[in-house]
C-alpha positions in Angstrom: 54.9 -11.4 -4.0 56.9 -9.2 -2.0 57.6 -10.4 1.6 55.7 -6.7 3.1 52.7 -8.3 1.5 50.0 -9.1 4.2 47.9 -11.3 4.4 44.4 -10.4 6.6 41.0 -9.8 6.3 41.5 -5.6 6.0 43.8 -5.4 3.8 41.1 -7.7 1.6 39.2 -4.7 2.6 37.1 -5.5 5.4 37.5 -3.7 8.5 36.4 -5.2 11.0 36.9 -2.5 13.2 34.6 0.0 11.3 32.0 -2.5 11.8 32.1 -2.5 15.0 31.7 0.9 15.0 29.1 1.0 12.8 27.1 -0.6 15.7 28.2 1.3 18.9 26.6 4.3 16.8 23.7 2.5 15.6 22.9 1.8 19.5 22.9 4.9 20.5 19.7 5.8 17.7 17.4 3.3 18.1 13.7 3.4 19.8 12.2 0.7 18.4 14.2 -1.9 20.5 12.9 -0.1 23.4 9.8 -3.0 23.8 9.0 -4.9 27.0 9.1 -8.1 25.0 11.6 -7.5 23.9 14.2 -9.9 25.8 18.1 -8.6 26.4 19.5 -6.1 24.4 21.8 -5.7 20.3 24.9 -8.1 19.9 23.4 -10.9 20.7 23.3 -13.9 17.6 20.2 -13.7 17.7 17.1 -11.4 18.8 14.9 -13.0 21.1 11.5 -11.6 22.2 8.0 -12.7 24.5 4.9 -13.6 22.4 2.0 -11.9 23.5 -1.2 -13.9 24.2 -2.8 -14.8 21.8 -5.8 -17.7 21.4 -4.6 -19.5 18.2 -1.9 -17.0 17.1 -0.8 -18.0 13.9 2.8 -16.3 12.2 2.4 -14.3 9.1 5.9 -13.3 7.8 6.7 -11.2 4.9 10.3 -10.2 2.5 11.1 -7.4 0.3 14.1 -5.3 -0.3 14.2 -1.5 -1.4 15.0 -1.8 -5.4 16.8 0.9 -7.5 15.1 3.4 -5.5 18.5 3.0 -4.0 20.2 4.3 -6.9 18.4 7.4 -6.4 19.0 7.6 -2.5 22.8 7.2 -3.3 22.9 10.4 -5.5 20.8 12.6 -3.6 23.3 11.3 -0.1 19.8 10.6 1.5 20.1 7.3 3.1 18.3 7.8 6.4 14.8 7.5 4.7 15.5 4.4 2.2 15.3 2.8 5.8 12.0 3.9 6.0 11.0 2.2 2.5 12.6 -1.6 3.6 10.1 -1.8 7.2 7.3 -0.3 5.1 7.2 -3.1 1.8 7.2 -5.8 4.4 5.5 -5.1 7.5 2.8 -3.2 4.4 2.2 -6.8 3.4 1.9 -8.6 6.7 -0.7 -6.2 7.6 -2.3 -6.6 4.8 -3.2 -10.3 5.6 -4.9 -8.7 8.8 -1.7 -9.6 10.8 0.1 -7.0 13.8 3.8 -6.6 13.0 5.9 -8.1 15.5 9.3 -7.7 14.8 11.9 -6.7 11.7 15.0 -7.8 10.5 17.7 -6.2 8.3 20.2 -7.5 5.8 22.5 -4.6 5.0 25.4 -5.1 2.6 27.7 -3.0 1.5 31.4 -2.1 -0.6 33.0 -0.5 2.5 31.3 0.1 5.7 31.1 4.2 6.6 29.9 3.8 9.9 28.1 7.0 10.1 26.6 6.2 6.7 25.5 2.2 8.2 24.0 4.3 11.4 21.8 6.7 9.1 20.4 4.4 6.8 19.9 1.2 9.9 18.3 4.3 11.7 16.1 4.6 9.4 15.1 1.4 9.6 14.3 1.7 13.4 12.6 5.0 12.6 10.2 2.5 10.4 9.6 0.4 13.1 8.7 2.6 15.3 5.6 4.2 13.1 4.8 0.7 12.0 4.6 -0.2 16.1 7.2 -3.7 15.3 10.9 -3.7 16.8 13.5 -3.9 15.1 14.7 -7.2 16.5 18.2 -8.0 14.7 20.3 -7.8 11.5 23.1 -7.8 9.2 25.7 -5.7 8.3 28.4 -7.0 5.7 31.4 -5.5 3.8 31.8 -7.3 0.7 34.5 -5.8 -1.1 35.4 -6.1 -4.9 31.6 -7.4 -5.0 30.0 -3.8 -4.3 32.1 -0.4 -5.7 32.3 1.4 -2.4 29.3 3.7 -1.6 27.5 1.4 -3.2 24.7 -0.7 -0.8 21.6 -3.0 -1.0 19.2 -3.5 1.1 16.7 -6.0 2.7 13.8 -7.0 5.2 12.0 -9.7 6.9 9.0 -8.7 8.7 6.5 -11.4 11.1 3.6 -10.5 12.4 0.9 -12.1 15.0 -2.7 -13.1 14.1 -5.4 -14.8 15.7 -6.5 -17.1 12.8 -10.2 -16.7 12.4 -9.1 -12.6 12.5 -7.5 -13.3 9.0 -8.2 -11.3 6.0 -8.0 -12.7 2.6 -9.9 -13.3 -0.3 -11.6 -16.3 0.7 -14.0 -13.8 2.9 -14.7 -11.2 -0.3 -18.4 -11.7 -1.2 -20.6 -9.9 -4.1 -20.9 -6.2 -3.5 -17.6 -5.9 -1.2 -17.2 -1.9 -1.1 -13.0 -1.2 -2.1 -11.6 1.6 -0.4 -8.4 3.7 -1.6 -5.9 4.6 1.2 -3.5 7.6 -0.9 0.5 7.0 -1.2 2.7 9.6 -0.5 4.0 8.6 -3.9 5.6 5.8 -5.5 6.4 4.4 -2.7 9.3 2.2 -3.5 8.3 0.5 -7.1 8.4 1.0 -10.8 11.7 2.9 -10.2 14.0 1.2 -13.3 11.1 3.1 -15.4 11.4 6.3 -13.6 15.7 6.8 -13.7 15.1 5.6 -17.4 12.9 8.9 -17.9 15.2 10.8 -16.0 18.3 10.0 -18.1 15.8 10.2 -21.1 15.0 13.6 -20.1 17.9 14.8 -18.7 16.2 15.8 -15.7 18.8 16.8 -13.0 17.3 15.2 -9.1 18.5 18.4 -7.8 15.9 20.8 -9.9 12.6 22.3 -8.6 9.6 19.6 -8.9 6.6 20.9 -10.9 4.3 18.8 -12.9 2.7 19.5 -15.8 0.6 22.1 -13.9 2.6 24.0 -11.6 2.0 22.1 -8.5 4.3 20.3 -6.1 4.3 17.4 -4.1 1.1 17.0 -1.5 4.2 15.6 1.0 6.4 17.4 0.3 7.3 21.5 0.0 6.6 24.1 -2.8 10.4 24.5 -3.0 11.3 20.3 -3.0 13.7 19.4 -5.6 12.4 16.4 -8.2 14.6 14.2 -5.8 13.0 15.3 -2.3 10.0 14.6 -4.3 11.0 11.1 -5.9 12.2 9.6 -2.3 9.5 10.7 -0.5 8.8 7.5 2.2 6.3 4.9 1.7 3.6 5.0 3.8 3.4 2.7 6.8 -0.1 1.2 7.0 0.2 -1.2 9.5 -1.8 1.4 12.0 -3.9 2.2 10.4 -4.7 -1.2 9.4 -4.7 -2.9 12.7 -7.6 0.0 13.8 -9.4 -1.2 10.5 -9.5 -4.5 11.7 -10.7 -3.5 15.2 -13.7 -1.5 13.4 -15.1 -4.7 11.8 -15.8 -5.5 7.9 -12.6 -5.9 6.6 -12.2 -8.9 4.3 -9.1 -8.0 1.9 -6.6 -5.2 1.5 -4.1 -5.4 -1.5 -0.9 -3.4 -1.0 0.0 -1.8 -4.3 3.4 -2.4 -5.4 5.1 -3.9 -8.4 2.4 -5.4 -10.6 0.2 -1.8 -9.7 -3.1 -2.5 -10.0 -4.0 -5.9 -11.6 -1.6 -8.1 -9.9 -2.6 -7.5 -6.5 -6.0 -5.9 -6.4 -6.2 -9.4 -8.2 -4.6 -11.4 -5.9 -7.0 -10.2 -3.1 -10.5 -11.4 -5.2 -12.0 -15.2 -5.1 -11.8 -16.6 -8.7 -15.5 -16.2 -9.6 -15.5 -12.4 -8.5 -13.9 -9.2 -10.2 -12.6 -5.3 -8.4 -14.2 -3.0 -10.3 -12.4 0.1 -9.8 -13.2 4.0 -10.6 -10.3 5.4 -12.0 -12.0 9.2 -11.8 -12.8 8.1 -8.0 -9.6 9.4 -6.8 -6.9 11.9 -7.2 -3.6 10.5 -8.2 -1.9 13.5 -7.2 1.2 16.0 -9.1 4.2 13.0 -9.4 2.1 11.0 -11.5 0.7 13.9 -13.0 4.3 14.4 -14.1 5.1 11.1 -14.8 2.5 11.0 -17.4 4.1 14.1 -18.8 7.0 13.0 -19.6 5.0 10.0 -21.4 4.1 7.0 -19.7 1.0 6.2 -21.0 -2.2 5.6 -18.4 -2.2 1.6 -18.9 1.0 1.2 -18.2 1.0 3.7 -15.4 -1.7 1.5 -13.8 0.3 -1.5 -14.5 3.6 -0.4 -12.7 3.0 2.8 -9.9 0.0 2.8 -7.1 -1.2 6.0 -8.6 -1.8 7.3 -5.7 -3.8 4.9 -4.3 -1.3 3.1 -1.6 -3.6 0.0 -0.5 -7.0 -0.8 -1.3 -9.4 -2.2 1.4 -12.2 -5.1 0.5 -15.3 -4.6 3.0 -18.6 -4.4 3.7 -20.6 -2.0 2.1 -22.2 -1.0 5.9 -19.0 -0.7 7.2 -17.7 2.0 5.2 -18.4 5.6 6.5 -17.1 4.3 10.0 -14.3 2.5 8.6 -14.0 5.5 6.6 -13.6 7.9 9.9 -10.7 5.5 11.7 -8.6 6.4 8.3 -9.1 9.8 8.4 -7.7 9.6 12.7 -5.0 8.5 10.8 -4.7 11.6 8.4 -4.7 9.8 5.1 -7.3 9.8 3.1 -9.7 7.4 2.1 -12.1 7.2 -0.7 -14.4 4.6 -1.9 -12.6 3.7 -5.2 -14.6 0.5 -6.7 -16.8 -2.4 -6.1 -16.9 -6.3 -5.8 -19.1 -8.0 -8.7 -19.3 -11.2 -10.2 -16.3 -11.9 -12.9 -18.3 -13.7 -15.8 -16.2 -13.8 -18.7 -13.7 -10.9 -17.8 -10.7 -10.3 -16.0 -10.1 -10.2 -12.3 -9.2 -6.6 -11.9 -11.6 -4.2 -14.4 -11.6 0.1 -15.2 -14.2 2.0 -15.4 -13.6 6.3 -16.7 -10.2 7.5 -17.0 -7.7 8.6 -14.5 -7.5 12.5 -13.5 -3.9 12.7 -15.1 
């Protein structure tokens, strides 16, 4: 080993100065931290936040990542929207329990810190927190040279919410005759991208090519000139504000966030033993991106088992509250539709289908 060899952290691949620069760039763009309940600012060993006054408070926590959607974001060079996805995946789970998200923590690991890119990713996380009406209370950016190639990264997030104990939702409240109301998704959200990437490779589809479904329609959340990559990277809808308002409107018994495992895994968790959710597949329009996936060879049952098929959240509620709650959903500029009902299970599955998807 030569006498000129340097045994320093920087020579080993970790640039502390770049990390500090990234933190300074983050501070310039973070907005969610400007909250009256937050104590102190960024840079401490832990984030501190006062709790709002509740009579019998219960903490509800959730954690998730973004999965291989990150690979598409890297290819497209669009890093900010992936942060919104990260927040959405956790706060939607917390909100589906009837809790209000309080704060969020992020963990970003990169092969090499590029301050501007780190700030863009974390800026997207902060934007997601603003949309979720919670606080980005803290986080960690780690540089792992040798483990992650330069330009590669991964994300994880952690959300904590608060609820009154007697206002929590769950399958224990669901009753026979309850209506199932679906709230529209913005597209694929952040699940099923390993299958999507397989399809892109098999069909040699360029992410920068213009997106057209089988019928020539473009994605309803993107413009008519949107590329395939832009459509696939459409951020996940953050449902916490609308779910909060539905809770105040009344009648909600349970909610299912449609993520990995599609409808069987997620709606199945929202109904108790002895009851089943029956979904009328023809009652909603999945949208062009799902028509497109079907045209690439994904069969309807596989789509229901993998994707949200146009519904990001399914809410079980008392039937007499449906009309009022559909109006609440509309006020949030989201589409809501009655997609099924709760019936006795008998010997059948917890989630059943009627009709066919409109693909």
